[in-house]
Phi, psi and omega in degrees: 000144185199184170235136182237152177218142173219138178232126184230130181118351177195130180280095186226083182293330180298316179295320180295317179294326176295318177295320178298322182298327181286345176239029184297335179298335181287343183214079182285355187260007176151162179229140176223150180213137180221128173261129180265124192291322189278346178226160178280083185211142174224131177249139178229153187210134167249132192249130163252110190282116179240303177256132183053062182305323184282325190241000189269038182289150178232160000298150177257119178273159174282131183298333182277335183211068188296338181267357185233350182220133180195164178224146160234138186218149176233129176134204180212127179257119187277342178252028185293328179292319178296318178294324179299323179297326179298329183249034184298336179277351182270146174285135174248143179260349178221176171252017186277159177291332181298326182290333174294319174303314183301312182299318181293320180294320179296329183271315189251001179056226186292339178294347180299326188297331179289346181263358187264123179250101181165197176245131187198154162218127184214160174232123178239128173252125174231103187057242183260026185232136176250136169239123177234141182209156177229142188301164190306321184257350181082036178296320177259141187273156172200138178229157178215160183204161171244137179207123177054041178079004180255152174252126185235147177227150174197161183282337181222156183297323185298338179296337184272358180305129180078358180248312181199143172258353182271060186264140176233150173282131174289123187291144177298148176065029180235157175229136180245135171241144181220139172275114186284354174271317184261340183084000180291135184235150173226121180249121185228146174282144171239356179211141170226144177302129181303143179292143176297141182216004174043047181280339182244112183245350181269128186297316182296319179296316180296315182298317180296319180293319178298314182301310183292314185291318181290322178296318176302319180296317179296315182301317178303322186275005174272357178292122180191144173261009179225166183300144185228144177216193182226136164291136182221100179275345187089358173281173185300312191293308180292330179291320177298312181300317180295317180299318179292319180296321181295337178291340186240346180223115180286165176057042180292136172271136176233155189221132181220147176224161176167172172291156177307127178080006182292154184295327179297315180299317182293315181292319180297321178297321179296316180293316181299318177296318181296320184269347179074038180275164170276099192262141181231136181235149173225124177265128186257140176243165183302319181295328176299318182292312180303318182290322185274341191303317178301321178291321178301313181295320179299315180285324181294324183061045178199150173248001184305127186304311183293322180291320179296317180303318180280337179289329183298306176296328179295323176300311185287324178289329175292318177301317179294312184296324183295344176285346187233328185222174177243343180230140175227149169262143181228167185259013181301143176105339182294318180297321181288327181278323191242016174065068183253353183272153182301321184293341179298334181290348178281350179273121179255000177243120184300322181295319179294319178300315180296324176293324177292321176296319177301313179298315187291327174298315180290346182259003185289337189302325182245020171234261186299323179289328174297317179299314181296314180299310187291320183289322178287314183293336175298339181246017180064044185232135177262128178252136178239143191236089185300329180294343183256021167298144182301322180291324178292318178297314180301317178296315180302325180283351178264343187276131184301144184298328182292343174278336179276315182225092184301147177306134181074022184300141174250176180303131184101348178264345180299151185055040188304314185291329177292320177297316181296324184294335186233020185292344178272351184264349187221160175301144183303321183292341175275315180301320184253024176293141177301143179294128170227129176291162187305316182289334180281309182296329179279349183085000185286331182300312179293317181299317182300321179291330182285331186263004177295129177300139180293142174078021177298121187291140176263087180240158181304142181273168181302338178270004178090348179278158175265138174297145184280348183193169174298326178300311180293324177298322178296315178300317181297319179295315179297321179296314180296318179296322183286325182272327191081260175278109188233024186300318181293321179297314180295317182296328183265003176291126180255157175239143187300325184278358178304125177064025180297142180284130176081000000 
């Protein structure tokens, strides 16, 4: 995990280093900057060392043309060793996964993105050509802007402060090519969430496929040269990921947060005891939240009420985990794939439900995935999401809706097939525990509503929208106060229900 910056159209290392400083939290292990002589381009990088901690510094230049070819990358490539074998005759300057991306891009140009298995955002310069890409689901962030004839990229919106307010989110599953002489750009999709097709209607077949595919996904994400652990709320999704990880890595560290006596703390403790993990807990109080909230909002880059509520426990669990590990596995994506949210029960037509799940997977990049990325990276922590492996997503889109949410489902029946697939790996009370979102199970949802200052005015926000409540108005005010000029942040704030099906 890292933070990246690119400036094209003017060789200005000072501006790049200034942008890097604003995202320095993403890379506490070092900073690198490279000006490419033959084109007006500068690449910058803040490093969180995961693979090849000693030698994997970026930008990485091409050994054959160090002044004309280089890469900066953020993320983790899970098939980097396999790709490295393809180029075994080529000299490598590092053992990092980023260099495997670089080699494929130099050889196959934009076709390289179809060969990459992982989460990534990268910028590759090869002579007078730029290749920029973001992973299929948008697990890793990337933004871009034009200012004074220059094209700029960065991992977070705040990097553009004082440079440009005309910031756009780089779309997930897309690749951009640019001619660095003319400035002409082409942005193309290379991935779309597979269409729902209800190809698997048998419960036993579905459960076996889920078990095998998800375990493979977890195993891939255990690759690390630094300590690794799991977020563990005690809910179904994080408990499954932890149980699978423990089958392949002993002495797993797990992390849980919540208010004193909250259901998440109790459930997580039960799972940790059952699996024999090295478990760590943090109890949160109201004063902790009040003190941290301006920083949480600054890093989150959103005022959305629902996102902020879930970001608060994510902030504190990231803070806790960073004291012990550098990489964590999380359970994001299961609700979107297997119909785990309360509102899913309002769908009485299976086809409509599947279309909503399809939409919500494609919409995660600037809501839940933004929250996970920003809260973990604020603490120098890399988060990996096994449920959002391409193979797991493809499988999820094939499983019939009645296996995910049986007709007439009551609380505890949501994600039914996921529960059935793993009911032998966890205590029954965990497998069939009622669904609680992170902010609910931790007790933070109620607390956040209680600490909102009375009389917060409901006035239009800088993006023209109205806050949905005094709580959201409070978040928006704190966000504006923390940023000062926050027009791009407000304009790019997304809401989960945007474009919801039905």
